[in-house]
N, C-alpha and C positions, 0 to 999 in steps of 0.2 A: 536392442530392439527399438525401433523408432516409436515414439509416442506422439507423432504428428497428428494434427486434427484432420478428420475426414473433410472432403469438400462440403458435405451436408452441415457439419458443425461450423465450418468457416462461414457458410451462408447464414446460418442461424445467428452467429455472433454479429455479422454485419446487419442483420435485421433487428435483433433484440438488444444488442449491446451487452449481453451477459451469457455465460455458459457455466453450468454447474449441474451435478457434481462431476468433477473430473478426477480420476485416480492419479495419485502421484507416487505413493510408497506404501508398503505393507505396515501392519501394526507394529512389528518389531522395530522398524526404522523410526517411525514417528514417536514411539514410546521412548526410544533413546534420546531423541531430540527434546521431547517434553521434559525428560529428567534433567537434561542440561539447562533448559530454560528455568525450571524450578530451582535448580541449584544456584542460578545467577539472577533470579527474578528481582532482587533488590537493586541490582546494577542497572536494569533496564528502565530507568526513569530519566525524565528531562532529556538533556542532549544525548545521553548514552542510548536513548531509544530512537535516535535519528541515525540511520545507516549503521546499525550495530554490526553488520557484516564486515565493516572495516576494522572492527575490534576483535571479532571471534572467528577462528578458522572454520568452525562447524557451520556458522551462518554464511560465511563466504562460500562454502561448499553447497549450501542450500540454494543461494541465488544463482549458482552455476549448474544446478542439477539438470542434466539433459532431459529428464522427464517433464520438467517445467519448460525449459528452453525450446524443446521440439514443438510444443504447442504454441508458444509465443512466436516462434519463427514462422509457423503456418499463417499467422496473421500479419507479421511485419517484416518478414525477410530474414536473411542469415546474419546480418550485422546488427548486434544488439548491445545496448548499454543498460546497466542497472542504474537508474537515476536516483532511486531512494528506496528505503524499506524501513519498517518498524513493526513492533508488536502492538496489537490491540488486545488488551486483556481487561476482563471484567470479573471481579471476584463474585462469589455467590451473594445474592441479595444486594449487590451494588446498585446505586441509583443512577449510575453513569449512562448516558445515552448519546446518540449522534444525530444531530438535526439533519433534515433533508437538504442535500447539497450536491453540487457537481465538483469533482476534484479539480478540473481545469481552471476554476475561477481565479485562483491566486498563484498558480504555478509558474506563469510567465513563459511557457514553452510555445514555440513557433507553430506547432502542428498538433492536431488532435490524434495523431498516431501514437497513442499512449495506452498501455494496458496494465491493469493491476492484477497480479496473481495473489489470491488470498488463500493461504495454506492453513488448514485447520490443525491445531495441536491438540485440542480437546473438542468434544461435540459442540458444534455451533448450530443450535436448533432454535425454534421459536421461543421456547421457554428460557433459554440462556441468552437471548438477545442477539440472535444471528443478524447478519447483514440482510437488509430489506432493499428491494429495488423496484423501479417502475420500468419494465422492459419497453424499449422503443423510444425512450426519452433522450437518446444520445445524439440526436441529429443537429442540435443547436444549443448555443449558450443562452442561459436565461439570467435575469437580474437576481442578485443576492442582497440580503440585508444582514447586518451584524446584530445579533441578539445575545449579549454576554450572559452566560449562566454557568455557575460553578460545576454543575452536573454534566455540562456538555463537553464531550471529549475533544471538540474542535476549539482550538485556542481563540479563534476569532468569533466563535458562535455563529458562523455564517449559515444562512438558511435561504433556500430558494424563495423568491417573492411570488410564487404561484401556488395555488392550492393543489395538494395531492389527494386524489380520490382513493379512499381505502380499498375500493374494489379492484383497483389496478395494481395494488402492491403484491409483490411475490417475496416469500421468505426463501432466502438462499441457504438451505439447510445442508450442512456438511458434517461428515464423520471424520475423526482423526485420520490424517493421511490423504484426504481429498482436498481439492482446491476449486475455487471459482476463478473465472477471468471476467473482468468487467472494463468497459470503455470509460475513458476519462470524463466524458460528458454525461454519463448515466446518472439519473436521479437515484440517490441511495442514502440510507441512514440506518439507525438501529435503535431498539428499545433497551431498557435496563435488563440485567440478568436476574431473572426470578427463579432460576434453578438452584439446586443444592451443590453445584460444582462450578468451577471457574470456566469462563469462556475465553480461550486464548487462540489467537491466529496471528500469522506473520504475513504482512502485506508487502509485496514486492512490486515496485513500479519499473516497467521496462519501456524503453524507447528505441526506435531504430536510429542509426547514427546520423541520419540526415536532419533530425530534429535539433534545433538550437534554442538557447536561452535568449529571450528578448530583453531581459534586464541588463543594464550597463554593468552590473556586478558579474564578474567572470565566474561561471559555475563549473562544477566538476562531476564526473560520473565514472563508473567502473565498466570497462569493456568485458563482457561475459561470453560473447560469441562473435566469431568472424573478425572483420577488420574495420577500423575507423579511418576512413579516407577523408573525413571532413574536418576533424579537429575542433569542433564547436565547443567541446568541454575539455578541461584539463583532466589528465588521466589520473584516476585514483589507483591505489595499490592494495593488493590483498595482504592481510596479516600473515606473517610467517609463524608467529606464536601468539596465542591469545593475550591481548592487552599488553603487548610489549611496547617499549617506548616509541619505536618508529610507527607502529599502528596507532597509538594514542595521538601522536602528532598529526598524522595524516587525517585521522577522524576529526580532530579538533578543527583543522583547516577546512575540511569539506562541510562540516555541519555549520560552521560560522558563515560560510558563503550562502548555503542554502536557506538558513533561517533568516538571514538578512533579506533575501529575495522574497521569501514567503510572508514575512511579517512587515514588509515595507509599509510605513505609515500607520501601522496598527498601534504602536506604542504612543504616538502622539494623540491618537483618538481615545486612549485609555481602554482599548478593546482587547489587549493581549493578556492572556492568562498563561504565564510561563510554566505553571504546574501541569498544564494540559499538553496534548500532542498537537502536531501540525495538522493542516487540512489533509484529509485522507480518507481511506475506506473505513467503514464502521466495524 
C-alpha cells in the first residue's frame, strides 16, 4: 500500500519546511529495531555513527523502507540517494543540546532539494529534548557562527547568526515508529533530555540524483530508489552481513570522504570536536 504524501501535505511541506508526525511502522517493528540499537549502542560512536546503514543490514533496510521512500518521492521524485544517516541519542538527564542551525551550511551540496527523515526509536517529546523548528525559515541560507561547546552535539558548534523568537518555535513531538520530514534550510535545534528515558532517533538524509557535491573531494552515496543517470556520486554498497570486512571497508571509505568535506577547515581553526557528531538534525 502506498504511503505517498497527499497534495495537501506536499503543499504544507513547501510552505513550512516541516511535516510531522508521519506514521512509518507499528510498535512491534520499531520495538525490534530499538532492541537492535540497544544491543549495539556502544558501536554507534564516532565514525561508526556516520552512515551506519553501510555496516548493518537492518539499518540498510530502514533507509530503503518504502513507507519512508514513498513520502520522500512525493517531494523529490522517483530517483533517490541516501547521502547520509546517523543516530541522535540523548541519555536521561544528559546536558547535550543542539544549537539553532541550518543543515545546508556545511554540506557542500549543489541544491537545496534535500530532506531529512527523522525516525523516532523512543518518545521524542518536549521533556526528552525533541527536535525544535521554526516553520517557514527554509527559504534562504543565513550566516552562521561557530561557538564551540562540549555539550553541543554539533562538532563545529555552528549557530545561526540571527535571533530566534521563542514564540515561533514548534516542538516536533514524535512517538516511536513515527517520523518527521524537514527541509535542509529549516532552522532547527533541540534542548537537553530532562526525561527519565533516553531519546533516540535515526536521521536519514535523502537527495534526488540530480544533486551533486560542490567540493573537489569526490563524494559517495547509496542509491535507494529508481536510477542514477547522473553519476555525481560514487555508488555505495549495501552490507550483505552485519559488520563484515567488505562492509567495513566500504563504510571507512565513504565516511572518510564525507567527513573531510563536512569538516573542511575546522581542524585548522580548532573548532572540531571529534567526539561529537556531524552537522545534522537535532
